[in-house]
MARNU-639027 format. One record per residue (C-alpha): residue in one letter; residue number from 1; x, y, z. Coordinates in steps of 0.25 Angstrom, whole numbers, always signed. Example, Ala and Ser with C-alpha at 12.3 -4.5 7.8 and 13.67 -1.06 7.14 Angstrom:
% MARNU-639027
NODE,A,1,+49,-18,+31
NODE,S,2,+55,-4,+29
***
This chain:
% MARNU-639027
NODE,M,1,+0,-33,+94
NODE,D,2,+1,-26,+107
NODE,W,3,+9,-15,+100
NODE,Y,4,+0,-14,+89
NODE,R,5,-12,-13,+98
NODE,Q,6,-5,-1,+104
NODE,N,7,+2,+6,+92
NODE,G,8,-5,+1,+79
NODE,R,9,-11,+11,+69
NODE,H,10,-25,+6,+73
NODE,T,11,-32,+19,+69
NODE,L,12,-28,+18,+54
NODE,P,13,-41,+18,+47
NODE,W,14,-38,+6,+39
NODE,R,15,-36,-2,+52
NODE,L,16,-50,+2,+57
NODE,T,17,-58,-5,+45
NODE,R,18,-59,-20,+40
NODE,D,19,-64,-14,+27
NODE,P,20,-56,-22,+16
NODE,Y,21,-58,-9,+6
NODE,A,22,-52,+1,+16
NODE,I,23,-41,-8,+20
NODE,L,24,-37,-10,+6
NODE,V,25,-38,+4,+3
NODE,S,26,-28,+7,+14
NODE,E,27,-18,-4,+10
NODE,V,28,-18,+2,-4
NODE,M,29,-16,+16,+1
NODE,L,30,-5,+12,+11
NODE,Q,31,+3,+5,+0
NODE,Q,32,+16,+13,+0
NODE,T,33,+9,+25,+7
NODE,Q,34,+10,+30,+22
NODE,V,35,-2,+28,+31
NODE,E,36,-4,+43,+35
NODE,R,37,-4,+46,+19
NODE,V,38,-15,+36,+17
NODE,L,39,-24,+39,+28
NODE,P,40,-31,+51,+21
NODE,Y,41,-32,+45,+8
NODE,Y,42,-38,+31,+14
NODE,R,43,-49,+39,+22
NODE,Q,44,-54,+47,+9
NODE,W,45,-52,+35,+0
NODE,L,46,-62,+26,+9
NODE,E,47,-71,+38,+10
NODE,R,48,-72,+40,-5
NODE,W,49,-71,+25,-9
NODE,P,50,-76,+17,+3
NODE,T,51,-77,+3,-3
NODE,F,52,-71,-4,-16
NODE,T,53,-85,-2,-23
NODE,S,54,-84,+13,-22
NODE,L,55,-69,+13,-26
NODE,A,56,-71,+4,-38
NODE,A,57,-82,+14,-43
NODE,E,58,-72,+26,-43
NODE,S,59,-64,+29,-55
NODE,P,60,-50,+25,-55
NODE,A,61,-46,+40,-58
NODE,E,62,-53,+44,-46
NODE,V,63,-46,+33,-37
NODE,I,64,-33,+38,-41
NODE,R,65,-36,+52,-39
NODE,A,66,-40,+49,-25
NODE,W,67,-26,+41,-23
NODE,R,68,-18,+54,-25
NODE,G,69,-7,+55,-14
NODE,L,70,-6,+41,-11
NODE,G,71,+3,+37,-23
NODE,Y,72,+4,+24,-31
NODE,N,73,-9,+27,-38
NODE,R,74,-9,+13,-43
NODE,R,75,-14,+9,-30
NODE,A,76,-26,+17,-32
NODE,L,77,-29,+12,-45
NODE,N,78,-27,-3,-39
NODE,L,79,-36,+0,-28
NODE,H,80,-48,+5,-38
NODE,R,81,-45,-7,-46
NODE,L,82,-46,-16,-34
NODE,A,83,-59,-10,-30
NODE,V,84,-66,-12,-44
NODE,E,85,-61,-27,-43
NODE,V,86,-67,-28,-29
NODE,A,87,-80,-21,-32
NODE,H,88,-82,-30,-46
NODE,R,89,-76,-43,-41
NODE,Y,90,-79,-43,-27
NODE,G,91,-92,-35,-24
NODE,G,92,-83,-24,-18
NODE,E,93,-78,-33,-6
NODE,L,94,-63,-35,-6
NODE,P,95,-60,-51,-7
NODE,R,96,-53,-57,+6
NODE,A,97,-45,-68,-2
NODE,E,98,-30,-64,-4
NODE,R,99,-31,-70,-18
NODE,D,100,-43,-61,-22
NODE,L,101,-37,-48,-15
NODE,R,102,-23,-51,-23
NODE,S,103,-31,-51,-36
NODE,L,104,-35,-37,-33
NODE,P,105,-27,-25,-40
NODE,G,106,-17,-19,-30
NODE,I,107,-17,-30,-19
NODE,G,108,-5,-37,-16
NODE,E,109,-1,-47,-6
NODE,Y,110,+1,-36,+5
NODE,T,111,-12,-29,+2
NODE,A,112,-20,-42,+1
NODE,A,113,-15,-47,+15
NODE,A,114,-18,-33,+21
NODE,V,115,-32,-33,+17
NODE,R,116,-34,-47,+21
NODE,S,117,-27,-44,+35
NODE,F,118,-33,-30,+38
NODE,A,119,-47,-31,+31
NODE,F,120,-50,-46,+33
NODE,E,121,-42,-50,+44
NODE,Q,122,-36,-62,+37
NODE,P,123,-24,-68,+44
NODE,V,124,-14,-64,+34
NODE,A,125,+0,-58,+36
NODE,V,126,+1,-43,+30
NODE,A,127,+15,-38,+27
NODE,D,128,+16,-24,+23
NODE,T,129,+30,-17,+24
NODE,N,130,+29,-14,+39
NODE,I,131,+24,-28,+43
NODE,A,132,+35,-34,+35
NODE,R,133,+45,-25,+41
NODE,V,134,+41,-28,+55
NODE,V,135,+41,-44,+52
NODE,A,136,+54,-43,+44
NODE,R,137,+61,-37,+57
NODE,A,138,+54,-43,+69
NODE,V,139,+52,-58,+64
NODE,L,140,+62,-59,+53
NODE,G,141,+74,-50,+58
NODE,A,142,+76,-43,+44
NODE,A,143,+76,-28,+43
NODE,S,144,+64,-28,+34
NODE,Q,145,+56,-37,+24
NODE,R,146,+66,-34,+12
NODE,D,147,+76,-43,+20
NODE,L,148,+66,-55,+19
NODE,T,149,+60,-63,+9
NODE,A,150,+44,-63,+6
NODE,A,151,+44,-77,+12
NODE,Q,152,+51,-74,+24
NODE,M,153,+42,-62,+27
NODE,T,154,+28,-70,+23
NODE,A,155,+33,-81,+34
NODE,A,156,+36,-71,+44
NODE,L,157,+23,-64,+43
NODE,A,158,+15,-76,+43
NODE,A,159,+21,-82,+55
NODE,L,160,+17,-69,+62
NODE,L,161,+3,-70,+60
NODE,P,162,-5,-71,+73
NODE,N,163,-17,-80,+74
NODE,R,164,-27,-68,+76
NODE,D,165,-27,-53,+74
NODE,V,166,-18,-54,+61
NODE,R,167,-24,-41,+56
NODE,A,168,-18,-34,+69
NODE,H,169,-6,-41,+68
NODE,N,170,-4,-36,+54
NODE,L,171,-7,-22,+58
NODE,A,172,+2,-24,+70
NODE,L,173,+14,-27,+62
NODE,M,174,+12,-16,+52
NODE,D,175,+11,-6,+62
NODE,L,176,+23,-10,+69
NODE,G,177,+30,-9,+55
NODE,A,178,+25,+5,+53
NODE,M,179,+26,+11,+66
NODE,V,180,+39,+3,+73
NODE,C,181,+46,-5,+64
NODE,S,182,+49,+4,+53
NODE,A,183,+59,+2,+42
NODE,R,184,+69,+12,+45
NODE,Q,185,+67,+16,+59
NODE,P,186,+61,+5,+67
NODE,R,187,+56,+9,+82
NODE,C,188,+61,-5,+89
NODE,E,189,+59,+1,+102
NODE,A,190,+44,+2,+100
NODE,C,191,+43,-11,+93
NODE,P,192,+35,-23,+100
NODE,L,193,+44,-33,+92
NODE,A,194,+57,-27,+96
NODE,Q,195,+62,-38,+105
NODE,R,196,+59,-48,+95
NODE,C,197,+63,-42,+82
NODE,G,198,+71,-51,+74
NODE,W,199,+78,-39,+68
NODE,R,200,+82,-32,+80
NODE,Q,201,+87,-45,+86
NODE,A,202,+95,-46,+72
NODE,G,203,+102,-32,+75
NODE,M,204,+92,-25,+66
NODE,P,205,+100,-28,+53
NODE,A,206,+99,-20,+41
NODE,G,207,+90,-24,+30
NODE,A,208,+92,-26,+15
NODE,A,209,+98,-13,+8
NODE,P,210,+87,-3,+4
NODE,G,211,+84,-2,-11
NODE,A,212,+89,+10,-20
NODE,T,213,+85,+24,-15
NODE,A,214,+72,+28,-21
NODE,P,215,+72,+38,-32
NODE,R,216,+66,+51,-30
NODE,F,217,+51,+50,-30
NODE,E,218,+49,+61,-40
NODE,S,219,+59,+54,-50
NODE,T,220,+49,+41,-50
NODE,A,221,+39,+36,-59
NODE,R,222,+30,+35,-47
NODE,F,223,+31,+50,-45
NODE,A,224,+28,+53,-60
NODE,R,225,+16,+43,-60
NODE,G,226,+10,+50,-48
NODE,R,227,+12,+64,-54
NODE,I,228,+4,+59,-66
NODE,I,229,-7,+53,-59
NODE,D,230,-8,+66,-50
NODE,A,231,-9,+74,-63
NODE,L,232,-20,+65,-69
NODE,R,233,-28,+65,-56
NODE,V,234,-31,+80,-59
NODE,A,235,-33,+79,-74
NODE,P,236,-31,+71,-86
NODE,A,237,-17,+75,-92
NODE,T,238,-9,+74,-106
NODE,A,239,+5,+68,-105
NODE,A,240,+11,+81,-107
NODE,E,241,+3,+86,-95
NODE,L,242,+7,+75,-86
NODE,Q,243,+22,+77,-90
NODE,A,244,+22,+91,-85
NODE,A,245,+17,+85,-72
NODE,L,246,+30,+77,-70
NODE,P,247,+44,+81,-67
NODE,S,248,+52,+82,-81
NODE,A,249,+60,+69,-76
NODE,H,250,+48,+61,-80
NODE,H,251,+44,+67,-92
NODE,G,252,+51,+56,-100
NODE,R,253,+43,+46,-93
NODE,L,254,+30,+50,-93
NODE,D,255,+24,+41,-104
NODE,S,256,+29,+29,-95
NODE,Y,257,+22,+35,-83
NODE,L,258,+10,+37,-91
NODE,Q,259,+10,+22,-97
NODE,G,260,+12,+16,-83
NODE,L,261,+1,+24,-76
NODE,R,262,-8,+20,-87
NODE,K,263,-3,+5,-87
NODE,D,264,-7,+6,-72
NODE,G,265,-20,+11,-75
NODE,L,266,-18,+25,-67
NODE,I,267,-20,+34,-80
NODE,S,268,-26,+32,-94
NODE,E,269,-24,+41,-107
NODE,Q,270,-36,+47,-115
NODE,D,271,-35,+57,-126
NODE,G,272,-20,+60,-122
NODE,R,273,-23,+63,-109
NODE,W,274,-20,+54,-96
NODE,Q,275,-30,+52,-85
NODE,L,276,-33,+44,-73
NODE,P,277,-40,+31,-76
NODE,S,278,-56,+33,-78
***
């Protein structure tokens, strides 16, 4: 906690509020997206839609357009769906109970815990990738959380919870993992836990073998789906026009991309033209 008070990322805008909506927006945007990339989108989003009710009143198409550049467009659609449910079921106020939170679109175990801790200051452990890595190393002596069972991690996180300032405790672990205890090049000389770190005491053993090398992004379905959404952000288009927007390697899979996007609710078809959902 001494380290966090001196070194933590206290000025991040979502750290300066307890507004459940603003914190939830940040958590959704930060999923698989770096902080620096999220910052301008976060500010613009809250200026345009400052509440669940204002977001719920917008069309899904406009929400998807505003998400351009953040990737994983399904997150935008889930956030809009969640806002509609919160507006209609809960009068525009995000529920506090874990069961109610988990029933909302796009909210899993981590996001529910993060909102409960960072917005409602409930005494719950939060386990994003950074926190899990710090706990795996410092407490359990493993190279990463991939070397542990879910039960081991849950027990270790629970055992670390302090009697007070749980929100700051979670944020301190998160920042330590992001800024010092990184996955590939941990800066142990700057770590306040170095002298008691189980991983260092064990000789810093290598972790589980990494997975297979990821394919080039341009060859993936995610790339093609993103290109299709980007084209439809501008205007509705026929299948032929969308095919022309894709590299030739994707042409044979166009129909599967379109059907998948339609199933996810990200696009619709009308009179032979594809468009964002209205």
